[in-house]
C-alpha positions as CSV (number, residue, x, y, z in Angstrom):
1,X,-20.0,51.5,49.4
2,X,-16.9,49.3,49.0
3,X,-18.7,46.6,50.8
4,X,-21.4,46.6,48.0
5,X,-18.8,46.7,45.3
6,X,-17.1,43.6,46.9
7,X,-20.4,41.8,47.2
8,X,-21.3,42.6,43.6
9,X,-18.0,41.4,42.2
10,X,-18.2,38.2,44.3
11,X,-21.8,37.6,43.1
12,X,-20.8,38.2,39.5
13,X,-17.8,35.8,39.8
14,X,-20.0,33.1,41.3
15,X,-22.7,33.6,38.6
16,X,-20.0,33.5,35.9
17,X,-18.5,30.3,37.3
18,X,-21.9,28.7,37.7
19,X,-23.4,29.6,34.4
20,X,-20.4,30.2,32.1
21,X,-18.1,27.4,33.2
22,X,-20.6,24.6,33.5
23,X,-20.0,21.7,31.3
24,X,-21.9,21.9,28.1
25,X,-23.4,18.6,26.8
26,X,-20.8,17.0,24.6
27,X,-21.7,15.5,21.2
28,X,-22.4,11.8,21.4
29,X,-19.3,9.7,20.9
30,X,-19.3,7.8,17.6
31,X,-19.9,4.1,18.1
32,X,-17.3,2.0,16.2
33,X,-18.1,-1.5,15.2
34,X,-16.3,-4.3,13.4
35,X,-17.7,-5.2,10.1
36,X,-16.7,-8.8,9.5
37,X,-16.6,-10.5,6.1
38,X,-16.4,-14.3,6.0
39,X,-13.8,-16.0,3.8
40,X,-15.0,-19.2,2.3
41,X,-13.5,-21.6,2.9
42,X,-12.3,-20.4,6.3
43,X,-9.4,-22.8,6.2
44,X,-7.3,-24.3,3.5
45,X,-4.6,-26.9,3.2
46,X,-1.3,-25.5,1.7
47,X,1.8,-27.2,0.3
48,X,4.9,-25.5,-0.9
49,X,7.8,-27.9,-1.6
50,X,8.7,-29.6,1.6
51,X,6.4,-27.4,3.7
52,X,2.9,-28.5,4.3
53,X,0.2,-27.0,6.5
54,X,-3.0,-25.1,6.8
55,X,-4.3,-21.5,6.9
56,X,-7.2,-21.4,9.3
57,X,-9.6,-18.9,10.9
58,X,-9.5,-16.6,7.8
59,X,-11.7,-13.5,7.9
60,X,-11.6,-9.9,6.7
61,X,-12.5,-7.2,9.2
62,X,-12.9,-3.4,8.8
63,X,-13.9,-0.9,11.4
64,X,-16.8,1.5,10.6
65,X,-18.7,4.2,12.4
66,X,-22.1,2.9,13.2
67,X,-24.9,5.0,11.6
68,X,-22.8,7.0,9.1
69,X,-20.9,3.9,7.8
70,X,-17.7,6.0,7.7
71,X,-14.6,3.9,7.4
72,X,-12.5,4.2,10.6
73,X,-9.9,1.4,9.9
74,X,-9.5,-0.2,6.5
75,X,-9.9,-3.9,5.9
76,X,-7.5,-6.5,7.2
77,X,-7.1,-10.2,6.5
78,X,-6.5,-12.2,9.7
79,X,-5.9,-15.9,10.3
80,X,-3.4,-18.5,11.4
81,X,-0.8,-20.1,9.3
82,X,0.4,-23.6,10.5
83,X,3.4,-25.1,8.7
84,X,5.2,-28.4,9.0
85,X,8.5,-29.5,7.6
86,X,7.5,-32.8,5.8
87,X,11.1,-33.6,4.7
88,X,13.0,-36.5,6.2
89,X,16.4,-35.1,5.5
90,X,16.3,-31.3,5.2
91,X,15.9,-28.6,7.8
92,X,14.1,-25.4,6.7
93,X,14.7,-21.7,7.7
94,X,11.6,-19.8,7.1
95,X,12.4,-16.4,5.7
96,X,8.9,-14.9,5.1
97,X,5.8,-14.8,3.0
98,X,3.9,-12.6,0.7
99,X,0.2,-12.5,0.0
100,X,-1.4,-11.5,-3.2
101,X,-5.1,-11.1,-3.9
102,X,-6.0,-12.3,-7.4
103,X,-9.1,-11.2,-9.3
104,X,-11.4,-13.2,-11.6
105,X,-9.1,-12.5,-14.6
106,X,-6.0,-13.8,-12.8
107,X,-4.6,-10.4,-12.2
108,X,-3.3,-9.1,-8.8
109,X,-5.6,-6.7,-7.0
110,X,-3.5,-3.6,-6.0
111,X,-3.7,-2.2,-2.5
112,X,-4.4,1.5,-2.0
113,X,-1.3,3.7,-2.0
114,X,-1.3,4.3,1.7
115,X,-1.4,0.6,2.6
116,X,1.4,-1.8,3.4
117,X,2.2,-4.8,1.2
118,X,0.8,-7.9,2.8
119,X,3.8,-9.8,4.1
120,X,4.4,-12.4,6.8
121,X,7.5,-12.3,8.9
122,X,8.6,-15.2,11.0
123,X,10.0,-12.9,13.7
124,X,10.1,-15.2,16.7
125,X,13.7,-16.3,17.3
126,X,13.9,-20.1,16.8
127,X,10.4,-20.4,15.2
128,X,11.9,-19.7,11.8
129,X,13.9,-23.0,11.8
130,X,12.0,-26.2,11.3
131,X,13.9,-29.5,11.5
132,X,12.3,-32.6,9.8
133,X,8.8,-33.2,11.3
134,X,8.7,-30.0,13.3
135,X,5.9,-27.5,12.9
136,X,5.4,-23.7,13.5
137,X,2.3,-21.5,13.9
138,X,2.3,-17.9,12.7
139,X,-0.5,-15.3,13.0
140,X,-1.6,-13.6,9.8
141,X,-2.7,-9.9,10.1
142,X,-2.2,-8.1,6.8
143,X,-3.8,-5.3,4.8
144,X,-6.7,-6.3,2.5
145,X,-7.6,-4.2,-0.6
146,X,-11.0,-2.4,-0.5
147,X,-11.4,-3.4,-4.2
148,X,-11.4,-7.1,-3.3
149,X,-14.5,-6.6,-1.1
150,X,-16.7,-5.9,-4.1
151,X,-18.9,-8.8,-5.2
152,X,-17.2,-11.5,-7.4
153,X,-14.0,-9.4,-7.6
154,X,-11.7,-11.7,-5.5
155,X,-11.1,-15.2,-7.0
156,X,-8.2,-16.4,-4.9
157,X,-5.5,-15.6,-2.4
158,X,-1.9,-16.5,-3.2
159,X,0.6,-17.2,-0.5
160,X,4.3,-17.1,-1.6
161,X,6.6,-18.6,1.0
162,X,10.3,-18.0,1.1
163,X,12.5,-20.6,2.8
164,X,16.0,-21.9,2.8
165,X,16.3,-25.7,2.9
166,X,19.6,-27.2,4.1
167,X,20.7,-30.8,4.4
168,X,19.9,-32.5,7.7
169,X,21.8,-35.6,8.6
170,X,21.7,-37.9,11.5
171,X,24.6,-40.3,11.7
172,X,25.5,-42.9,14.3
173,X,29.0,-43.3,15.6
174,X,30.0,-46.5,17.4
175,X,33.2,-46.8,19.4
176,X,34.7,-49.6,21.5
177,X,35.3,-49.1,25.2
178,X,36.6,-51.1,28.1
179,X,35.7,-50.5,31.7
180,X,38.6,-51.2,34.0
181,X,38.3,-52.4,37.6
182,X,36.0,-55.3,37.0
C-alpha cells in the first residue's frame, strides 16, 4: 500500500511539474523604432562675436512603439556644433550654450514640465579654451518640445553661447649673447 502511495505522489509531482510549471507563451515584445524628423537645413553657419562655426547633422528623433504609436522616449534634437575662434588677439573660454525653440510669432516654445532645459556644456577639459585660430567640436543632444513637432509651429532655433574672451598676446624678446671658446 505504501508503495502505491509513493508511486501516486511521484506521478502527481511529475505531472504537476510537467503541466503546471511549463513556460507559458509570453506576450510578444513591443518593437521600438526611432521616428526621425528631418531639420531643414540640416546644417547652418553660426557666428557669435569672435566665434564662428557651423551646426551640422541636425535631426529630431523620438522613440515610439511600433503598431500602437505609444511614445517610449520623447523627442531629442541631435547634431554637431563646430566652433572656431576667429580673433587674432583674444583667447576664448567656452562656458556653455542654451538652445531655445522659437515659434512663428517669435515666442519661445516651452518644454514639458518633466523635461530638462536644452543646454550645451563644454565638459571636456581643455576643449573649453580656444586660442586664436583654434577650433572645437561638441555633440548636441538636447530635449526637444513635442509642441514644436506640429506642422508650421517651429520657425527657428536660437543658440545662445556664453564665453569669456581674454587678451592674447604674443611678444618677441631679443637678447644679446656671446659664445665663449671660439
